[in-house]
Each structure stands twice: as C-alpha cells, then as structure tokens.
C-alpha positions in Angstrom: -13.0 -155.4 -20.7 -10.5 -153.4 -20.3 -7.5 -155.7 -21.6 -10.3 -155.8 -25.0 -10.0 -152.3 -25.3 -6.4 -152.0 -24.7 -5.8 -155.1 -27.4 -8.1 -153.2 -29.7 -6.1 -149.8 -29.4 -2.8 -151.6 -29.9 -4.1 -153.3 -32.8 -5.4 -149.9 -34.4 -2.4 -147.8 -33.5 0.0 -151.0 -35.3 -2.6 -150.9 -38.2 -2.4 -146.6 -38.7 2.1 -147.2 -38.1 1.7 -150.3 -40.9 0.8 -147.6 -43.3 2.8 -145.1 -42.4 5.7 -147.2 -43.2 4.4 -148.9 -46.1 6.7 -149.0 -49.3 6.2 -147.2 -52.0 4.1 -148.1 -54.6 6.1 -150.3 -57.3 5.0 -151.7 -60.5 6.0 -153.9 -63.2 5.2 -153.0 -67.0 5.7 -155.7 -69.1 6.0 -156.0 -72.8 7.6 -157.9 -75.8 9.4 -156.2 -79.4 8.7 -157.9 -82.4 10.6 -157.3 -85.6 8.0 -157.2 -88.3 9.1 -159.2 -91.0 6.3 -158.5 -93.6 5.8 -154.8 -92.7 2.1 -155.8 -91.6 2.3 -153.6 -88.4 1.1 -156.9 -85.9 2.2 -159.8 -85.2 2.1 -162.8 -87.3 3.6 -166.1 -87.8 6.4 -165.0 -89.7 7.3 -161.9 -86.8 10.4 -162.5 -85.0 10.9 -161.5 -81.2 13.8 -159.4 -80.3 16.4 -160.5 -78.0 18.2 -157.4 -76.7 16.3 -155.1 -77.5 16.7 -151.6 -75.7 13.6 -150.1 -74.2 12.8 -146.8 -71.9 10.1 -145.8 -69.9 9.0 -142.4 -69.3 6.7 -140.3 -67.2 6.2 -136.8 -68.0 3.7 -134.4 -65.2 0.2 -133.9 -67.4 0.3 -130.3 -66.9 4.0 -129.4 -66.7 5.8 -132.0 -69.1 9.0 -132.2 -66.7 10.1 -135.5 -66.4 9.0 -137.5 -63.1 10.4 -141.0 -63.7 12.6 -143.0 -66.2 13.8 -146.4 -67.0 15.5 -148.7 -69.5 15.4 -152.4 -69.9 16.4 -155.4 -72.6 14.5 -157.9 -73.9 15.1 -161.5 -73.1 15.3 -164.4 -75.4 11.2 -164.2 -76.1 11.4 -160.3 -76.7 10.1 -159.5 -73.4 11.0 -157.0 -71.3 10.4 -156.1 -68.0 11.0 -152.7 -66.1 10.4 -151.8 -62.3 8.9 -148.6 -62.0 8.5 -146.9 -58.6 5.9 -144.5 -57.1 2.7 -143.7 -57.8 2.4 -142.0 -61.8 -1.6 -141.1 -61.0 -0.6 -137.5 -62.9 1.4 -138.4 -64.9 1.8 -139.5 -68.6 4.1 -142.5 -69.2 5.1 -144.2 -72.3 7.4 -147.0 -73.3 9.6 -146.3 -76.3 12.0 -148.6 -78.8 15.5 -147.3 -78.2 17.5 -149.5 -80.0 16.9 -152.8 -82.0 19.9 -155.8 -81.8 19.2 -156.6 -85.6 20.9 -154.6 -88.5 18.1 -156.0 -91.0 15.2 -154.8 -88.6 15.7 -151.2 -87.6 13.5 -149.2 -88.8 10.9 -147.6 -86.9 7.2 -148.6 -87.5 5.6 -144.4 -86.9 2.6 -145.9 -85.0 4.4 -148.4 -82.6 7.9 -146.9 -81.8 5.5 -145.9 -77.7 2.7 -147.3 -76.0 1.0 -145.7 -73.1 1.1 -147.5 -69.9 -1.1 -146.6 -66.6 1.6 -146.4 -63.2 -1.0 -145.8 -60.5 -3.0 -147.8 -57.6 -5.8 -145.4 -58.3 -7.3 -146.4 -61.4 -9.0 -149.9 -60.0 -6.3 -152.2 -61.7 -5.3 -154.7 -58.4 -2.2 -156.1 -60.1 1.7 -154.9 -59.8 1.8 -155.8 -63.1 1.0 -153.3 -66.1 1.3 -155.3 -69.8 1.3 -153.4 -73.0 0.8 -153.8 -76.6 3.8 -155.1 -78.6 6.1 -152.9 -79.9 7.8 -152.7 -83.7 10.6 -152.2 -85.6 10.1 -154.0 -89.3 12.7 -155.3 -92.2 13.0 -153.0 -95.0 11.4 -154.9 -97.5 9.1 -158.1 -96.8 10.2 -161.5 -96.5 9.9 -164.0 -98.4 6.1 -166.0 -97.9 4.8 -162.4 -97.2 2.5 -162.9 -99.9 1.1 -166.4 -99.5 1.0 -165.0 -95.4 -1.2 -162.3 -96.6 -2.8 -164.3 -99.0 -4.2 -166.9 -96.5 -5.3 -164.2 -94.2 -7.6 -162.8 -96.7 -5.7 -159.5 -96.2 -5.0 -159.2 -99.8 -6.7 -155.9 -99.9 -4.1 -154.5 -97.1 -1.1 -155.9 -99.5 -2.5 -153.8 -102.6 -2.7 -150.7 -100.5 0.7 -151.3 -99.3 2.2 -151.5 -102.7 0.3 -148.7 -104.3 1.9 -146.2 -101.3 5.6 -147.5 -102.6 4.9 -146.8 -106.2 3.7 -142.8 -105.1 
C-alpha cells in the first residue's frame, strides 16, 4: 500500500512539474494571397495566387493598443504563407496584413481585403494549433480578358454593372 501511495505521489509531482516547464504556446497562422484579376473581391477560376508576397501579423493589446507581437513571412509557390506565433494572445487583437506584392501589374490593395483578424489563443475552444485566415487580395488595375464572360457564367451581371457605374462616376 505504501508503494502505491509513493508511486501515485511521484506521478502527481511529475505531472505538476510537466505543466511548470511546458513550452510556450505556439500557433501556426496559414492563409493565401491572390491576385484578383477580375476585381470581384473573391477567388475565381481566373484568380492567380501570388508567390513571394509579403504578409505581416501584428497583435495588439485590446485595451492599451500596444503591440505585443509581430512576425512577417512570404508566400510560397502556391501563394500560401505560414506564420509561427509564440505565446497566447487571448487579450490581443491579431491581424494578418498585406505588406508587398511581387507583381508590378497586381499591386493595388483591395481596401476591404488588406487584412484579416485571427484568434491566437488556446482558450477559445480550438484544439488545433493551426489558425486559418481568409484569403487576402491584391488586384489588377483593370479586369483581364475573360472576366466579363466569367461574370456572366456566374450570373453576377448585376455586380459588373454596379462596378461599371462606380467607375463612370
């Protein structure tokens, strides 16, 4: 009986020690960067991923707005980036932002798609260490050939008319 108590006590001490020396929480934040070739604000069959685009993730304290963490990365051959985030940022607002496009013909920032928020805390019910971010977009200054046909096929003609009206005004 004494051996069982000693064994149980040892296991408890080891468990507590394990928590005391646990590594800092780390997350991977993943997303993609696209060139919006049709200026529609979403991925289409004519969109291109951007290799070599630079993105930055910044976390700021919700109350003080002081920066608590920042990291940068570049997209790979399929336009995907992975950013390593250290620490739990439960009290922070974290955003991934476009920094630089590698393509001179696709550098215009889409105002509503220049950054995306991401939760970087273990205390939100997510048990996965990867946080996925919505796509980020640069866009061409004018739609490429084939966009009008794509819009028609997708039955988005009203959207194209609104875009044209906006450009005329």
